[in-house]
C-alpha positions as CSV (number, residue, x, y, z in Angstrom):
1,X,-2.8,-9.7,15.1
2,X,-4.1,-6.4,13.9
3,X,-1.6,-4.3,11.9
4,X,-1.9,-0.5,11.4
5,X,-0.5,1.5,8.5
6,X,-0.8,5.1,7.5
7,X,-0.9,6.2,3.9
8,X,0.3,9.8,3.6
9,X,-1.9,12.1,1.7
10,X,1.0,14.4,0.9
11,X,2.4,11.8,-1.4
12,X,-0.5,9.6,-2.4
13,X,-1.9,9.4,-5.9
14,X,-5.7,9.0,-5.8
15,X,-7.2,5.9,-7.4
16,X,-10.7,7.4,-7.9
17,X,-12.0,6.5,-11.3
18,X,-11.9,10.0,-12.7
19,X,-11.1,8.4,-16.1
20,X,-11.7,5.1,-17.7
21,X,-8.7,3.0,-18.7
22,X,-8.5,0.1,-21.1
23,X,-7.6,-3.4,-20.0
24,X,-4.1,-3.6,-18.7
25,X,-4.1,0.1,-17.6
26,X,-5.0,1.7,-14.4
27,X,-6.1,5.3,-13.7
28,X,-3.9,7.9,-12.0
29,X,-6.2,10.7,-11.0
30,X,-5.3,14.4,-11.5
31,X,-4.0,16.0,-8.3
32,X,-2.1,19.1,-7.1
33,X,1.5,18.3,-6.1
34,X,3.4,20.6,-3.8
35,X,7.1,21.4,-4.4
36,X,9.5,19.1,-2.7
37,X,13.1,17.8,-2.8
38,X,13.6,14.1,-3.7
39,X,15.8,12.1,-1.3
40,X,18.7,12.5,-3.8
41,X,18.4,16.3,-3.5
42,X,16.6,16.9,-6.8
43,X,14.1,19.8,-6.6
44,X,10.6,19.0,-8.0
45,X,8.4,22.2,-8.5
46,X,4.8,22.3,-7.6
47,X,2.3,21.5,-10.4
48,X,-1.1,20.1,-11.2
49,X,-0.7,16.5,-12.3
50,X,-3.3,15.6,-15.0
51,X,-5.2,12.4,-14.9
52,X,-3.7,9.7,-17.1
53,X,-3.7,5.9,-17.7
54,X,-0.6,3.9,-16.8
55,X,0.3,0.3,-17.7
56,X,-0.2,-1.6,-14.5
57,X,2.2,-4.0,-12.7
58,X,4.9,-3.1,-15.1
59,X,7.6,-1.5,-12.9
60,X,9.7,-4.7,-12.8
61,X,10.9,-6.8,-9.8
62,X,11.1,-5.0,-6.4
63,X,14.5,-3.5,-5.7
64,X,15.2,-2.0,-2.3
65,X,17.1,1.2,-1.7
66,X,17.8,1.8,2.0
67,X,17.8,5.5,3.0
68,X,18.6,7.1,6.3
69,X,17.4,10.7,6.3
70,X,13.9,11.8,7.0
71,X,12.0,12.3,3.7
72,X,11.4,15.9,2.6
73,X,7.9,17.1,3.7
74,X,7.5,14.3,6.2
75,X,4.7,15.5,8.5
76,X,5.8,13.7,11.6
77,X,8.8,15.9,12.5
78,X,9.4,14.2,15.9
79,X,10.0,10.8,14.4
80,X,13.6,9.7,14.8
81,X,15.1,8.2,11.6
82,X,18.3,6.2,11.6
83,X,20.2,3.8,9.4
84,X,18.7,0.3,8.9
85,X,21.5,-1.8,10.2
86,X,23.0,-4.7,8.4
87,X,20.9,-7.2,10.5
88,X,17.7,-5.4,9.7
89,X,18.6,-5.0,6.0
90,X,19.3,-8.8,5.8
91,X,16.0,-9.5,7.5
92,X,14.1,-7.3,5.1
93,X,15.7,-8.8,2.0
94,X,15.1,-12.3,3.3
95,X,11.4,-11.6,3.8
96,X,11.0,-9.9,0.5
97,X,12.4,-12.9,-1.3
98,X,9.6,-15.0,0.2
99,X,6.8,-12.7,-0.9
100,X,4.4,-13.6,-3.8
101,X,5.5,-12.2,-7.2
102,X,2.3,-10.2,-7.6
103,X,3.2,-8.1,-4.6
104,X,6.8,-7.4,-5.7
105,X,6.3,-6.0,-9.3
106,X,6.7,-2.5,-8.1
107,X,10.3,-1.5,-9.1
108,X,12.4,0.4,-6.7
109,X,11.1,0.9,-3.2
110,X,12.8,3.2,-0.7
111,X,12.9,1.7,2.8
112,X,13.7,3.8,5.9
113,X,14.0,2.8,9.5
114,X,12.7,4.9,12.4
115,X,12.5,4.5,16.2
116,X,8.8,4.9,16.8
117,X,5.7,6.0,14.9
118,X,3.9,9.2,15.8
119,X,0.8,7.1,15.8
120,X,0.3,4.6,18.5
121,X,0.7,0.9,17.7
122,X,1.8,1.6,14.2
123,X,4.7,-0.6,12.9
124,X,4.9,0.9,9.4
125,X,4.0,3.8,7.2
126,X,3.7,4.0,3.4
127,X,4.1,7.0,1.2
128,X,2.9,5.7,-2.2
129,X,3.7,8.4,-4.7
130,X,7.3,8.5,-3.5
131,X,7.3,4.7,-3.1
132,X,8.5,4.9,0.5
133,X,8.0,2.4,3.3
134,X,9.1,3.4,6.8
135,X,9.6,0.5,9.3
136,X,9.6,1.3,12.9
137,X,11.5,-0.7,15.6
138,X,8.3,-2.5,16.6
139,X,7.9,-4.0,13.2
140,X,11.1,-6.1,13.8
141,X,9.5,-7.6,16.9
142,X,6.4,-8.6,15.0
143,X,5.7,-10.6,11.9
144,X,7.7,-8.6,9.4
145,X,6.5,-10.6,6.4
146,X,3.0,-9.8,7.4
147,X,3.7,-6.2,7.7
148,X,5.5,-5.9,4.3
149,X,2.6,-7.9,2.7
150,X,0.2,-5.3,4.1
151,X,2.2,-2.3,2.9
152,X,2.9,-3.7,-0.5
153,X,-0.9,-4.6,-0.8
154,X,-1.5,-0.8,-0.7
155,X,0.9,-0.4,-3.7
156,X,-0.9,-3.3,-5.4
157,X,-4.3,-1.6,-4.9
158,X,-3.1,1.5,-6.7
159,X,-2.1,-0.7,-9.7
160,X,-5.5,-2.3,-10.2
161,X,-7.1,-1.7,-13.5
162,X,-10.5,-0.1,-13.7
163,X,-12.1,-3.5,-14.2
164,X,-10.3,-5.0,-11.3
165,X,-11.2,-2.1,-9.0
166,X,-14.8,-2.4,-9.9
167,X,-14.7,-6.2,-9.4
168,X,-13.2,-5.8,-5.9
169,X,-15.6,-3.0,-4.9
170,X,-18.5,-5.3,-5.9
171,X,-17.4,-8.4,-4.2
172,X,-16.4,-6.5,-1.1
173,X,-19.7,-4.5,-1.2
174,X,-18.3,-1.0,-1.5
175,X,-20.3,1.7,-3.3
176,X,-19.1,5.0,-4.7
177,X,-22.2,6.6,-6.1
178,X,-20.8,10.0,-7.0
179,X,-17.3,8.9,-8.1
180,X,-15.7,11.2,-5.5
181,X,-14.3,8.4,-3.3
182,X,-17.1,8.8,-0.8
183,X,-17.4,5.1,-0.3
184,X,-20.1,3.4,1.7
185,X,-20.6,-0.3,2.5
186,X,-23.3,-2.3,4.1
187,X,-20.8,-4.8,5.5
188,X,-20.6,-4.9,9.3
189,X,-17.7,-7.4,9.5
190,X,-14.1,-6.8,8.4
191,X,-10.8,-8.7,8.7
192,X,-9.5,-5.8,10.7
193,X,-11.6,-2.9,12.1
194,X,-9.9,-0.1,10.2
195,X,-11.0,-1.8,7.0
196,X,-14.3,-0.1,7.5
197,X,-12.7,3.3,6.7
198,X,-12.3,2.7,2.9
199,X,-11.9,0.0,0.2
200,X,-8.1,0.5,0.0
201,X,-7.5,-0.3,3.7
202,X,-10.0,-3.1,3.5
203,X,-8.1,-4.5,0.4
204,X,-4.7,-4.3,2.2
205,X,-6.2,-6.0,5.3
206,X,-7.8,-8.7,3.3
207,X,-4.6,-9.5,1.3
208,X,-2.7,-9.6,4.5
209,X,-5.1,-12.0,6.1
210,X,-5.4,-14.1,2.9
211,X,-1.7,-14.9,3.2
212,X,-1.2,-14.8,7.0
213,X,-4.5,-16.3,8.2
214,X,-6.3,-17.9,5.3
215,X,-8.6,-19.9,7.6
216,X,-10.0,-16.6,9.0
217,X,-10.7,-15.3,5.5
218,X,-12.2,-18.5,4.2
219,X,-14.5,-18.8,7.1
220,X,-15.7,-15.2,7.4
221,X,-15.3,-13.7,4.0
222,X,-15.7,-16.5,1.5
223,X,-16.7,-14.4,-1.5
224,X,-13.8,-12.0,-1.0
225,X,-11.5,-15.0,-0.5
226,X,-12.6,-16.5,-3.8
227,X,-12.0,-13.3,-5.7
228,X,-8.5,-12.9,-4.1
229,X,-7.6,-16.5,-4.8
230,X,-8.4,-16.0,-8.5
231,X,-6.8,-12.5,-8.7
232,X,-3.7,-13.4,-6.7
233,X,-3.2,-16.7,-8.6
234,X,-3.8,-19.0,-5.6
235,X,-1.1,-17.3,-3.6
236,X,1.7,-17.5,-6.2
């Protein structure tokens, strides 16, 4: 089953290696940030965020905050947001409690429910900088654990240390010769077709398949599987 996700550029923090970080730290690249209101109503002015190193996977256990209103600056104005009902909240919490620890050390995540994605066949959307996951109605008719694994794998990718990023790019055959995130790859086979677009989507797809369809990964992507097995701690 192929899953689609959109990572919104209006929120995302780039993971390009603009700076080198020591072991245990990951790079957050400098980027312009437009003014916006947080979901609690706090105004955040526009600014240029400088590159810096941050201690990775240190946000603490995942805590879910369910929200109802459309996030400020959300580009898909026609998407209809509504309250995540008690049944959906219970389902989400139950699934989160079964996820591997390495995927859930992200602190507070805001989860919203919406009727339908503006993008066809898309069950979920992530906004990484604001730590938002939007689940559409279709996600509750699919394998929700698999969907959340994929979305949280995007968060995990952005917490990789410089060393880990380089290791993954090497084993997955991604090259970034000018360090401007203009990635290329000689691979012709991917766990999901949209993995060919960039190493982050490839990583999220591979983590998803590593847990959901390990036989597919082992058979078709043995080197990546070996690296993921070591990195993820044999699925713990």
